[in-house]
C-alpha positions as CSV (number, residue, x, y, z in Angstrom):
1,M,-13.2,2.0,-12.1
2,N,-10.5,0.1,-12.9
3,V,-8.6,-0.2,-9.8
4,L,-4.8,-1.9,-9.5
5,V,-3.4,-2.6,-6.2
6,A,0.4,-3.3,-6.5
7,C,2.3,-5.6,-4.7
8,E,-0.8,-6.5,-2.5
9,F,-0.9,-11.0,-1.9
10,S,-3.6,-10.2,0.8
11,G,-6.5,-9.0,-1.5
12,V,-7.5,-6.8,1.2
13,V,-7.9,-3.6,-0.5
14,R,-8.9,-5.1,-3.8
15,D,-11.6,-7.1,-2.3
16,A,-13.1,-3.9,-0.2
17,F,-13.4,-1.9,-3.8
18,R,-14.9,-4.6,-5.4
19,Q,-17.2,-4.7,-3.4
20,R,-18.7,-1.3,-4.0
21,G,-18.7,-2.8,-7.6
22,H,-15.2,-1.6,-9.6
23,N,-13.1,-4.0,-11.4
24,A,-10.2,-4.4,-8.6
25,W,-7.3,-6.2,-9.1
26,S,-4.6,-7.3,-7.0
27,C,-1.6,-7.8,-8.1
28,D,1.7,-9.5,-6.2
29,L,4.8,-11.6,-7.9
30,L,3.1,-14.6,-4.9
31,P,-0.5,-15.5,-5.2
32,S,-3.3,-14.1,-3.6
33,E,-4.0,-15.3,-0.4
34,Q,-7.8,-15.3,-1.2
35,P,-9.4,-15.5,-4.6
36,G,-10.3,-13.1,-6.7
37,P,-8.8,-11.4,-10.0
38,H,-5.1,-11.1,-9.5
39,F,-1.8,-11.3,-11.9
40,Q,1.2,-13.3,-10.5
41,E,3.6,-11.0,-12.3
42,D,5.3,-8.1,-12.4
43,V,2.8,-4.9,-11.7
44,F,5.5,-3.0,-14.8
45,D,4.3,-6.1,-17.1
46,V,0.3,-5.3,-16.1
47,L,0.9,-2.1,-16.8
48,R,2.8,-2.5,-19.8
49,T,-0.3,-4.2,-21.4
50,G,-2.7,-1.0,-21.5
51,W,-5.8,-3.2,-20.8
52,P,-7.9,-2.0,-18.8
53,T,-7.0,1.4,-18.8
54,W,-6.1,1.7,-15.1
55,D,-8.0,4.1,-13.5
56,L,-6.5,4.6,-9.8
57,L,-3.3,2.8,-8.9
58,I,-3.0,2.1,-5.1
59,A,0.7,0.8,-4.4
60,H,2.1,-1.2,-1.5
61,P,5.7,-1.5,-2.4
62,P,8.3,-3.8,0.4
63,C,9.7,-1.8,2.0
64,T,12.7,-3.8,3.6
65,Y,15.1,-1.9,2.3
66,L,13.2,2.5,3.0
67,T,11.8,2.0,6.6
68,R,13.5,3.9,9.4
69,A,14.1,1.3,11.0
70,G,16.4,0.0,7.9
71,D,18.2,2.6,7.9
72,R,21.2,0.8,9.8
73,W,21.4,-1.8,7.6
74,Y,20.4,0.1,4.3
75,A,21.5,3.5,4.0
76,R,23.9,3.4,1.6
77,S,22.8,0.2,0.1
78,P,22.7,-0.4,-3.6
79,Q,19.3,-2.4,-2.1
80,R,17.6,0.9,-1.4
81,K,18.6,3.1,-4.9
82,Q,16.8,-0.3,-6.0
83,A,13.3,0.3,-3.8
84,A,13.3,4.3,-4.1
85,D,14.0,4.1,-8.3
86,F,10.8,1.2,-7.8
87,V,8.5,4.0,-5.7
88,M,9.2,6.5,-8.5
89,A,8.6,4.1,-11.5
90,L,5.4,3.1,-9.7
91,A,4.8,7.3,-9.1
92,G,5.7,8.4,-12.2
93,Q,2.6,5.6,-13.8
94,P,0.3,7.6,-16.2
95,V,-2.4,6.5,-14.3
96,P,-5.0,9.1,-13.3
97,R,-5.3,8.9,-9.5
98,I,-2.1,7.4,-7.8
99,A,-1.2,6.6,-4.2
100,I,1.9,5.0,-3.0
101,E,1.8,3.7,0.5
102,N,5.1,2.9,3.0
103,P,6.2,3.7,6.4
104,R,8.2,6.6,7.7
105,G,11.8,6.3,6.1
106,A,13.9,6.9,3.6
107,L,11.2,7.8,0.6
108,Q,10.8,11.1,2.7
109,R,14.5,11.6,1.9
110,L,14.3,10.5,-1.2
111,W,11.9,11.5,-2.8
112,R,9.4,14.6,-1.1
113,R,7.4,14.2,2.7
114,P,4.0,11.9,2.5
115,D,0.7,14.0,1.8
116,Q,-0.6,11.8,5.0
117,T,0.0,9.6,7.3
118,V,-2.6,7.6,9.0
119,Q,-2.9,4.4,11.5
120,P,-5.2,1.7,11.9
121,W,-7.0,3.2,15.2
122,M,-7.8,5.8,12.8
123,F,-10.2,3.2,11.1
124,G,-11.4,0.9,13.4
125,H,-8.4,-1.0,14.3
126,G,-7.1,-0.7,18.3
127,E,-3.4,-0.4,17.5
128,T,-0.6,1.8,16.0
129,K,1.4,1.9,12.4
130,A,2.1,4.8,11.2
131,T,1.2,4.7,7.5
132,C,2.5,7.1,5.2
133,L,0.3,8.0,1.7
134,W,1.8,9.6,-1.2
135,L,-1.0,11.0,-3.7
136,K,-1.7,12.2,-6.5
137,N,-4.8,13.8,-7.3
138,L,-6.5,12.2,-4.5
139,P,-7.3,13.4,-1.0
140,P,-5.9,12.4,2.4
141,L,-8.6,9.8,3.9
142,M,-10.7,11.6,6.6
143,A,-10.2,8.7,9.8
144,T,-13.9,7.0,9.5
145,V,-14.5,4.7,13.0
146,V,-11.6,6.5,15.9
147,S,-10.7,3.5,18.1
148,T,-9.8,4.3,22.1
149,G,-6.7,0.8,22.4
150,R,-3.9,2.3,21.0
151,Q,-1.4,-1.7,20.8
152,P,1.4,-1.7,18.3
153,R,0.9,-5.2,18.0
154,I,2.3,-5.2,14.7
155,H,5.6,-3.4,15.8
156,F,5.8,-6.6,18.7
157,A,4.7,-10.0,16.5
158,A,6.5,-12.3,17.1
159,P,9.8,-14.0,14.8
160,G,10.0,-15.8,12.5
161,P,8.9,-16.5,8.6
162,E,5.5,-15.3,8.5
163,R,5.9,-12.1,10.2
164,W,6.9,-9.9,7.3
165,K,3.0,-10.9,5.7
166,E,1.6,-9.5,9.3
167,R,3.5,-6.9,8.8
168,S,3.3,-6.2,5.1
169,R,-1.2,-6.9,5.7
170,T,-3.6,-3.8,5.0
171,L,-6.1,-3.7,7.5
172,S,-9.5,-3.9,6.4
173,G,-10.7,-1.2,7.8
174,V,-7.9,1.1,6.1
175,A,-8.8,-0.3,3.1
176,E,-12.8,-0.2,3.6
177,A,-12.2,3.6,3.8
178,M,-9.5,3.6,0.6
179,A,-12.7,1.8,-1.2
180,E,-15.5,4.5,0.2
181,Q,-13.6,7.4,0.1
182,W,-11.5,7.2,-3.4
183,G,-13.7,4.5,-4.8
184,A,-16.7,7.5,-5.1
185,G,-14.9,9.9,-7.3
């Protein structure tokens, strides 16, 4: 299966699919943190090329202007509209199966309610971080290893220039569940 993981600089989701034999590529404006197939360019440029024909698109659009925490500053901002338009453009791509990931926030009001909300503790990580999934022709993820220790580690991450990267990185247990459950069909 040909899998494009949009807005992913970490390579975590891409690598989970590759480990299961899929032709998975990450795409971001930033270089990949991990070696592997990566398009360092605009995701729509990659989708326009038509190579390969993508079977699955998993998108992690930037959430700065879309989060509930950003409502105070961005509720009526042009940046929020641009961010929402970006998500709508991803959702409208002619890819048979699509998953769009983002935290709770504006998408629920500007678009629709998510199909599912997952937590890292459902996939073996002892922390909380509600992550919404908007799905097209994909089943909801089933929990794999429920962890009893639940801390908001990401929420309380120390301030700094790299904090956003740590907060946006998909945890391996979630990535593995995506690859195992969505890569099977």
